[in-house]
GUKOL-677497 format. One record per residue: residue number from 1; residue in one letter; x negated, y, z negated of N, C-alpha, C in turn. Coordinates in steps of 0.001 Angstrom, whole numbers, plus 500000, padded with zeros to 6 digits. Each point is the difference from the previous one (the first is absolute). Example, Ala and Ser with C-alpha at 12.3 -4.5 7.8 and 13.67 -1.06 7.14 Angstrom:
% residues 2
   dodo   kolkol      nxx      nyy      nzz     caxx     cayy     cazz      cxx      cyy      czz
      1        A   486810   494310   492200   500890   501190   500000   499100   501200   500000
      2        S   500350   501050   500720   499180   501190   499940   500770   501090   499270
//
This chain:
% residues 91
   dodo   kolkol      nxx      nyy      nzz     caxx     cayy     cazz      cxx      cyy      czz
      1        X   325831   939640   506313   499406   501156   500703   501057   501127   499795
      2        X   501301   499686   500249   501170   500968   500069   500062   500531   498471
      3        X   499666   499132   498986   500101   500618   498593   499140   501190   499843
      4        X   498936   500196   500570   499114   501135   499917   500679   501293   500678
      5        X   501010   499752   500903   500868   501074   500409   501332   500313   499374
      6        X   500574   499026   499557   501320   500253   499489   500171   499523   498787
      7        X   499127   499752   499104   500028   499548   498587   500603   501265   499217
      8        X   500649   499793   498891   500451   501228   499188   498851   500474   499264
      9        X   499039   499314   499839   498706   500418   498994   498889   500464   500923
     10        X   500193   500936   500782   498838   500393   500979   498830   500708   499196
     11        X   500371   500691   499141   498889   500649   499245   499110   499056   499302
     12        X   500749   498954   499258   499009   499003   499476   499172   499210   500790
     13        X   500449   499504   501306   499366   499474   500889   498847   500943   500767
     14        X   500226   501322   499913   498844   500913   500532   498974   500042   499019
     15        X   500580   500106   498573   498866   499934   498952   499264   498693   499926
     16        X   500687   498967   500219   499236   498813   500127   499022   499753   500948
     17        X   500389   500519   501390   498989   500097   501017   498746   500755   499548
     18        X   500281   501088   499362   498794   500995   499691   499284   499289   499005
     19        X   500503   499483   498902   499152   499318   498942   499207   498858   500802
     20        X   500687   499311   500968   499068   498911   500523   498916   500488   500785
     21        X   499946   501439   500280   498756   500520   500822   498882   500246   499081
     22        X   500456   500171   498555   499077   500431   498997   499459   498858   499121
     23        X   500902   499081   499769   499708   498931   499117   500125   498788   500898
     24        X   498887   499456   500592   499912   499193   501145   499720   498513   499566
     25        X   500667   498920   500698   499898   498829   499954   500232   499215   501240
     26        X   499123   499219   500381   500156   499692   501386   501085   498683   500357
     27        X   500533   500148   501132   500877   498956   500424   499322   498702   500594
     28        X   498681   500111   500165   499299   498927   500465   499467   499156   499075
     29        X   499739   500200   498690   499509   499196   499105   500954   499376   498887
     30        X   499639   499153   499763   501038   499454   498692   501122   499166   500556
     31        X   500999   499681   499303   501295   499385   500385   501090   501042   500740
     32        X   500448   499648   500905   501119   501018   500664   500955   500508   499009
     33        X   500430   499294   499171   500929   500303   498969   499644   500998   499019
     34        X   498635   499986   499798   499284   500943   499159   500268   501358   500570
     35        X   499973   500221   501302   500209   501302   500520   501430   500416   499504
     36        X   501057   499151   500186   501315   500378   499642   500204   500530   498584
     37        X   499269   499221   499185   499860   500499   498546   499366   501227   499808
     38        X   499096   500225   500933   499217   501279   499739   500946   501239   500503
     39        X   500749   499605   501231   500972   501283   500299   501177   500146   498940
     40        X   500312   498860   499505   500933   500129   498831   499576   500906   498840
     41        X   498533   499688   499555   499487   500872   498942   500037   501495   500502
     42        X   499525   500286   501084   500225   501281   500589   501413   500645   499854
     43        X   500995   499129   500524   501286   500469   499809   500490   500424   498525
     44        X   499545   498940   499135   500150   500078   498525   499580   501435   499388
     45        X   498761   500268   500426   499262   501049   499496   500000   501583   500715
     46        X   501109   499835   501132   499919   501216   501041   500326   501193   499321
     47        X   500856   500069   498985   500165   501421   499380   499624   499758   498365
     48        X   499267   499119   499880   499494   500080   498530   498622   500614   499809
     49        X   499364   499694   499086   498756   500409   499429   498807   499575   501095
     50        X   499168   500816   500345   498816   499526   500995   499070   499026   498977
     51        X   499820   500462   498860   499338   499242   498890   500388   498444   500016
     52        X   501346   499973   499849   500619   498670   499912   499585   499207   501290
     53        X   500244   500653   501147   499704   499300   501331   498768   499456   500189
     54        X   498960   500778   499411   498530   499753   500118   499778   498534   499132
     55        X   500578   500312   498691   499824   498749   499008   500544   498830   500585
     56        X   501284   499993   500723   500597   498739   500296   499367   499629   501365
     57        X   499424   500782   500703   499068   499634   501366   498821   499303   499349
     58        X   499437   500588   499084   498552   499374   499624   500231   498551   499490
     59        X   501209   499718   499459   500197   498626   499709   500872   499108   500775
     60        X   500112   500397   501051   500857   499355   500984   499195   498835   500708
     61        X   500513   498997   500167   499117   498882   500724   499874   500217   501510
     62        X   500700   500701   500502   499971   500234   501400   498611   501095   500255
     63        X   499883   500688   498996   498854   501087   500053   498750   499193   499653
     64        X   500290   499131   498968   498736   499187   499682   499298   499154   501381
     65        X   501146   499430   500710   499513   499418   501295   499307   500988   500823
     66        X   500561   501075   500154   499487   500944   500972   498618   500505   499678
     67        X   499717   499945   498827   498730   500662   499383   499018   498779   499671
     68        X   500163   498777   500578   499203   498732   499575   498666   499976   500529
     69        X   499431   500895   500803   498765   500044   500510   499638   498760   501069
     70        X   500918   499293   500478   499662   498572   500762   499505   500576   501337
     71        X   500153   500987   500440   499847   500638   501435   498636   500786   500038
     72        X   499383   500196   498997   498922   500889   499626   498906   499136   501047
     73        X   499139   500918   500689   498999   499455   500620   498692   499608   499192
     74        X   499295   499037   500168   498731   499535   499219   498722   500910   500365
     75        X   499092   499958   499254   498855   500644   500352   499324   499451   501083
     76        X   499533   500743   500851   499253   499396   501219   498866   501090   500226
     77        X   499178   499471   501069   498715   500812   500551   500650   501473   500452
     78        X   501258   499653   500742   500592   501396   500722   500433   500700   498928
     79        X   500559   499522   498829   500828   500794   498960   499467   499708   498765
     80        X   498742   500399   499596   499706   499557   498564   500577   500579   498775
     81        X   500911   500872   500318   500895   500505   498503   501446   499636   500499
     82        X   500267   499219   500728   501483   499585   500139   500607   499471   498749
     83        X   499246   499098   499290   500426   499391   498934   499622   500726   498655
     84        X   500845   500108   498865   499663   500387   498888   498647   499347   499171
     85        X   499300   500717   499430   499007   499304   499484   500504   499280   498619
     86        X   499063   499114   499449   500414   499100   498907   499450   500511   498832
     87        X   498912   500860   500049   499369   500650   498834   500636   501271   499624
     88        X   500136   500345   498802   500456   501098   499517   499007   500663   498992
     89        X   499648   501399   500183   498932   500503   499064   500830   500446   498773
     90        X   499422   499862   498979   500493   500245   498785   499456   501568   499656
     91        X   500730   500978   499604   499432   501396   499738   499496   499869   498542
//
């Protein structure tokens, strides 16, 4: 916690915090070490290209675990549109 107050790289830490508010991955899903790698990814791209950040975030295993849809609600009488439909219409 004190590193956030006295570290010499204050600008980088603030940029990483800002990026973590836009490019989000949960701390509640997946491996706890995965979130450490996620924060390291944000540190790596803090002053780089946003395009490169999004590319690396897309292929990051922690993001894949975050977007796995395991906690989606199934269809029910109360919520008939909660689950995605399996049929796709061709144009």
